[in-house]
Every structure is written in structure tokens, then in C-alpha cells.
Backbone atoms as SQL, in Angstrom:
CREATE TABLE atoms (id INTEGER PRIMARY KEY, chain TEXT, resi INTEGER, resn TEXT, atom TEXT, x REAL, y REAL, z REAL);
INSERT INTO atoms VALUES
  (1, 'A', 1, 'MET', 'N', 0.846, -1.196, 0.000),
  (2, 'A', 1, 'MET', 'CA', 0.000, 0.000, 0.000),
  (3, 'A', 1, 'MET', 'C', 0.885, 1.251, 0.000),
  (4, 'A', 2, 'LEU', 'N', 1.979, 1.224, 0.767),
  (5, 'A', 2, 'LEU', 'CA', 2.868, 2.382, 0.778),
  (6, 'A', 2, 'LEU', 'C', 3.486, 2.593, -0.591),
  (7, 'A', 3, 'LEU', 'N', 3.827, 1.506, -1.284),
  (8, 'A', 3, 'LEU', 'CA', 4.408, 1.640, -2.624),
  (9, 'A', 3, 'LEU', 'C', 3.407, 2.304, -3.558),
  (10, 'A', 4, 'GLN', 'N', 2.138, 1.946, -3.437),
  (11, 'A', 4, 'GLN', 'CA', 1.119, 2.564, -4.297),
  (12, 'A', 4, 'GLN', 'C', 1.042, 4.061, -4.023),
  (13, 'A', 5, 'ILE', 'N', 1.136, 4.445, -2.753),
  (14, 'A', 5, 'ILE', 'CA', 1.048, 5.867, -2.407),
  (15, 'A', 5, 'ILE', 'C', 2.226, 6.627, -3.002),
  (16, 'A', 6, 'PHE', 'N', 3.456, 6.077, -2.864),
  (17, 'A', 6, 'PHE', 'CA', 4.629, 6.804, -3.351),
  (18, 'A', 6, 'PHE', 'C', 4.721, 6.756, -4.874),
  (19, 'A', 7, 'ASN', 'N', 4.166, 5.728, -5.515),
  (20, 'A', 7, 'ASN', 'CA', 4.236, 5.633, -6.969),
  (21, 'A', 7, 'ASN', 'C', 3.119, 6.435, -7.638),
  (22, 'A', 8, 'SER', 'N', 2.064, 6.744, -6.901),
  (23, 'A', 8, 'SER', 'CA', 0.959, 7.483, -7.502),
  (24, 'A', 8, 'SER', 'C', 1.374, 8.925, -7.761),
  (25, 'A', 9, 'PRO', 'N', 0.869, 9.526, -8.838),
  (26, 'A', 9, 'PRO', 'CA', 1.250, 10.900, -9.186),
  (27, 'A', 9, 'PRO', 'C', 0.568, 11.940, -8.304),
  (28, 'A', 10, 'ILE', 'N', 1.002, 12.027, -7.038),
  (29, 'A', 10, 'ILE', 'CA', 0.441, 13.041, -6.138),
  (30, 'A', 10, 'ILE', 'C', 1.426, 14.187, -6.007),
  (31, 'A', 11, 'ALA', 'N', 1.016, 15.247, -5.329),
  (32, 'A', 11, 'ALA', 'CA', 1.880, 16.423, -5.194),
  (33, 'A', 11, 'ALA', 'C', 3.133, 16.070, -4.396),
  (34, 'A', 12, 'PRO', 'N', 4.288, 16.615, -4.784),
  (35, 'A', 12, 'PRO', 'CA', 5.521, 16.353, -4.039),
  (36, 'A', 12, 'PRO', 'C', 5.401, 16.756, -2.570),
  (37, 'A', 13, 'GLY', 'N', 4.612, 17.756, -2.294),
  (38, 'A', 13, 'GLY', 'CA', 4.411, 18.179, -0.908),
  (39, 'A', 13, 'GLY', 'C', 3.767, 17.072, -0.090),
  (40, 'A', 14, 'ALA', 'N', 2.849, 16.323, -0.707),
  (41, 'A', 14, 'ALA', 'CA', 2.192, 15.235, 0.005),
  (42, 'A', 14, 'ALA', 'C', 3.193, 14.126, 0.300),
  (43, 'A', 15, 'GLN', 'N', 4.073, 13.821, -0.661),
  (44, 'A', 15, 'GLN', 'CA', 5.099, 12.798, -0.426),
  (45, 'A', 15, 'GLN', 'C', 6.023, 13.235, 0.706),
  (46, 'A', 16, 'LEU', 'N', 6.413, 14.503, 0.700),
  (47, 'A', 16, 'LEU', 'CA', 7.276, 15.022, 1.758),
  (48, 'A', 16, 'LEU', 'C', 6.575, 14.941, 3.106),
  (49, 'A', 17, 'PHE', 'N', 5.274, 15.258, 3.132),
  (50, 'A', 17, 'PHE', 'CA', 4.498, 15.187, 4.371),
  (51, 'A', 17, 'PHE', 'C', 4.478, 13.762, 4.908),
  (52, 'A', 18, 'LEU', 'N', 4.230, 12.789, 4.024),
  (53, 'A', 18, 'LEU', 'CA', 4.205, 11.380, 4.462),
  (54, 'A', 18, 'LEU', 'C', 5.580, 10.966, 4.997),
  (55, 'A', 19, 'LEU', 'N', 6.632, 11.404, 4.336),
  (56, 'A', 19, 'LEU', 'CA', 7.986, 11.062, 4.770),
  (57, 'A', 19, 'LEU', 'C', 8.266, 11.646, 6.158),
  (58, 'A', 20, 'ILE', 'N', 7.866, 12.901, 6.376),
  (59, 'A', 20, 'ILE', 'CA', 8.082, 13.539, 7.677),
  (60, 'A', 20, 'ILE', 'C', 7.287, 12.814, 8.757),
  (61, 'A', 21, 'VAL', 'N', 6.053, 12.419, 8.440),
  (62, 'A', 21, 'VAL', 'CA', 5.229, 11.694, 9.416),
  (63, 'A', 21, 'VAL', 'C', 5.906, 10.383, 9.812),
  (64, 'A', 22, 'CYS', 'N', 6.424, 9.659, 8.826),
  (65, 'A', 22, 'CYS', 'CA', 7.103, 8.386, 9.121),
  (66, 'A', 22, 'CYS', 'C', 8.328, 8.623, 9.998),
  (67, 'A', 23, 'ILE', 'N', 9.086, 9.675, 9.720),
  (68, 'A', 23, 'ILE', 'CA', 10.280, 9.977, 10.520),
  (69, 'A', 23, 'ILE', 'C', 9.873, 10.336, 11.948),
  (70, 'A', 24, 'LEU', 'N', 8.820, 11.138, 12.090),
  (71, 'A', 24, 'LEU', 'CA', 8.387, 11.532, 13.433),
  (72, 'A', 24, 'LEU', 'C', 7.922, 10.313, 14.223),
  (73, 'A', 25, 'ILE', 'N', 7.224, 9.391, 13.565),
  (74, 'A', 25, 'ILE', 'CA', 6.775, 8.173, 14.250),
  (75, 'A', 25, 'ILE', 'C', 7.988, 7.373, 14.719),
  (76, 'A', 26, 'GLY', 'N', 8.996, 7.265, 13.855),
  (77, 'A', 26, 'GLY', 'CA', 10.201, 6.521, 14.235),
  (78, 'A', 26, 'GLY', 'C', 10.912, 7.191, 15.405),
  (79, 'A', 27, 'LEU', 'N', 11.029, 8.513, 15.376),
  (80, 'A', 27, 'LEU', 'CA', 11.686, 9.227, 16.474),
  (81, 'A', 27, 'LEU', 'C', 10.880, 9.076, 17.762),
  (82, 'A', 28, 'GLY', 'N', 9.565, 9.153, 17.651),
  (83, 'A', 28, 'GLY', 'CA', 8.717, 8.997, 18.844),
  (84, 'A', 28, 'GLY', 'C', 8.900, 7.625, 19.470),
  (85, 'A', 29, 'ALA', 'N', 8.969, 6.582, 18.641),
  (86, 'A', 29, 'ALA', 'CA', 9.158, 5.230, 19.166),
  (87, 'A', 29, 'ALA', 'C', 10.522, 5.125, 19.838),
  (88, 'A', 30, 'GLY', 'N', 11.552, 5.718, 19.235),
  (89, 'A', 30, 'GLY', 'CA', 12.889, 5.659, 19.823),
  (90, 'A', 30, 'GLY', 'C', 12.942, 6.401, 21.151),
  (91, 'A', 31, 'LEU', 'N', 12.313, 7.583, 21.215),
  (92, 'A', 31, 'LEU', 'CA', 12.326, 8.348, 22.466),
  (93, 'A', 31, 'LEU', 'C', 11.553, 7.618, 23.551),
  (94, 'A', 32, 'SER', 'N', 10.438, 7.000, 23.218),
  (95, 'A', 32, 'SER', 'CA', 9.658, 6.269, 24.218),
  (96, 'A', 32, 'SER', 'C', 10.460, 5.083, 24.742),
  (97, 'A', 33, 'ALA', 'N', 11.223, 4.420, 23.859),
  (98, 'A', 33, 'ALA', 'CA', 12.061, 3.293, 24.285),
  (99, 'A', 33, 'ALA', 'C', 13.148, 3.792, 25.228),
  (100, 'A', 34, 'ILE', 'N', 13.745, 4.948, 24.915),
  (101, 'A', 34, 'ILE', 'CA', 14.788, 5.510, 25.776),
  (102, 'A', 34, 'ILE', 'C', 14.189, 5.893, 27.132),
  (103, 'A', 35, 'ASP', 'N', 12.994, 6.472, 27.128),
  (104, 'A', 35, 'ASP', 'CA', 12.343, 6.848, 28.387),
  (105, 'A', 35, 'ASP', 'C', 12.053, 5.601, 29.217),
  (106, 'A', 36, 'ALA', 'N', 11.609, 4.532, 28.584),
  (107, 'A', 36, 'ALA', 'CA', 11.309, 3.292, 29.305),
  (108, 'A', 36, 'ALA', 'C', 12.584, 2.752, 29.946),
  (109, 'A', 37, 'ARG', 'N', 13.693, 2.784, 29.213),
  (110, 'A', 37, 'ARG', 'CA', 14.958, 2.293, 29.768),
  (111, 'A', 37, 'ARG', 'C', 15.396, 3.155, 30.946),
  (112, 'A', 38, 'SER', 'N', 15.284, 4.467, 30.816),
  (113, 'A', 38, 'SER', 'CA', 15.730, 5.355, 31.895),
  (114, 'A', 38, 'SER', 'C', 14.874, 5.128, 33.147),
  (115, 'A', 39, 'THR', 'N', 13.571, 4.916, 32.980),
  (116, 'A', 39, 'THR', 'CA', 12.712, 4.695, 34.146),
  (117, 'A', 39, 'THR', 'C', 13.057, 3.363, 34.800),
  (118, 'A', 40, 'LEU', 'N', 13.380, 2.343, 34.004),
  (119, 'A', 40, 'LEU', 'CA', 13.752, 1.044, 34.579),
  (120, 'A', 40, 'LEU', 'C', 15.049, 1.186, 35.367),
  (121, 'A', 41, 'PHE', 'N', 16.022, 1.898, 34.817),
  (122, 'A', 41, 'PHE', 'CA', 17.287, 2.073, 35.532),
  (123, 'A', 41, 'PHE', 'C', 17.077, 2.888, 36.805),
  (124, 'A', 42, 'LYS', 'N', 16.206, 3.891, 36.753),
  (125, 'A', 42, 'LYS', 'CA', 15.937, 4.684, 37.944),
  (126, 'A', 42, 'LYS', 'C', 15.309, 3.821, 39.039),
  (127, 'A', 43, 'LYS', 'N', 14.379, 2.930, 38.651),
  (128, 'A', 43, 'LYS', 'CA', 13.752, 2.043, 39.633),
  (129, 'A', 43, 'LYS', 'C', 14.802, 1.137, 40.264),
  (130, 'A', 44, 'LYS', 'N', 15.720, 0.613, 39.474),
  (131, 'A', 44, 'LYS', 'CA', 16.772, -0.269, 40.005),
  (132, 'A', 44, 'LYS', 'C', 17.656, 0.499, 40.973),
  (133, 'A', 45, 'SER', 'N', 18.032, 1.719, 40.654),
  (134, 'A', 45, 'SER', 'CA', 18.912, 2.499, 41.535),
  (135, 'A', 45, 'SER', 'C', 18.157, 2.856, 42.809),
  (136, 'A', 46, 'ASP', 'N', 16.839, 3.108, 42.734),
  (137, 'A', 46, 'ASP', 'CA', 16.063, 3.422, 43.932),
  (138, 'A', 46, 'ASP', 'C', 15.991, 2.207, 44.855),
  (139, 'A', 47, 'ASP', 'N', 15.913, 1.016, 44.288),
  (140, 'A', 47, 'ASP', 'CA', 15.839, -0.204, 45.103),
  (141, 'A', 47, 'ASP', 'C', 17.125, -0.392, 45.902),
  (142, 'A', 48, 'LYS', 'N', 18.263, 0.015, 45.344),
  (143, 'A', 48, 'LYS', 'CA', 19.543, -0.170, 46.039),
  (144, 'A', 48, 'LYS', 'C', 19.604, 0.694, 47.288),
  (145, 'A', 49, 'HIS', 'N', 19.037, 1.898, 47.227),
  (146, 'A', 49, 'HIS', 'CA', 19.118, 2.791, 48.392),
  (147, 'A', 49, 'HIS', 'C', 18.145, 2.355, 49.404);
């Protein structure tokens, strides 16, 4: 389905918008994973004290 969207003759602005959305989703997933790791490490350090 994504190939059909990028191969279809739509405005270049729309392709750029879709690309930016995909990048933002990827960055959001990476940041959430980093936040989850930091919270887990914080819980472990709190248990030691």
C-alpha cells in the first residue's frame, strides 16, 4: 500500500508530508524506548538505596 502511495502521481508536498510523518513516528518510538529504559534504571537504583 505504501508503494502505491509513493508511486501514484500526487503532489511532491504530500510525499514530503508522508515522509516527515514516518520519521516523526520513528523518532517517537525511539524516544519512548529511551524513556522506558531510563525509568527502569531509575527504579533499580532506587531499590539499592
